[in-house]
N, C-alpha and C positions, 0 to 999 in steps of 0.2 A: 577680505582677501578676495573677493570678485575682481573689485574694481583695480587692484595691483595686477591680478594676471591679464586683465583686460589690456591694461596699460602696456604690460609688457608684450603681449601678443602685437599689438598696434605697431610699438616700437619696432619689432623684429621685422615686421611687413614693410616695413618703412627702410628699414637698414637694407633688406632684400631689393626694394625701388632703387634705392642708391647705388647697390654695387650693379644692377641690372644697366643703370641709366649710365655707367663709367664715371660716377661723381668720383673723383680723387683730389679736390681742393681740401686741403687739411683744414682750413679754416672751416668749411661747412662740416666736415664730419667731428670737428672740435664741438662745434654747438650742438649739433646733433645728439653727441653723447653728452655733454653738459645738461641740456635739455632732458634728457632720459634718464638723469641722476635726478634732478630736481624734481622728477615727475614719480620717480620711483620712491624718494625721500619723503614726497609730499604724503602717497598712500602707505607707505610701511612703516609709517613714524608710531601705529600703534600697533606694532607686532611687536611680540615679546620671545623673539627666538635666541635659541643659544649661537654662539660663533659658529659651531662646527654646522648647524642647519643652512647658517649664510652662507658659508662656504661651500656646502653642496648644491645652493642655489645659483651661485654664479658660477661654480664650477658645470654645471646644467646651461646656464646661459650661453657659455663659453663654446660647449659642446656644439650646441644650437648653431651659434655665429659657423664655426668651424666647418661644418654640416653645410650651411647655404654657402658659404664660398667657394668650396669643394664643387657643389652642383653648379653655381653660377660659372665658374671657370672651366 
């Protein structure tokens, strides 16, 4: 669980860096999100959460993303 949280924190920091640097190339973002999903899958494969717990987790990440985007803009 700790590795999973650290991984997500690092990717959120990376997302902030990409936004601050005004990286807008869609290919870079697709690669970044793909690598993030693969890393999350790797560290979360042993988690046994219910679907609504995953939905809450994804909603939480989305809120963090929106806050970061608002702060940067």
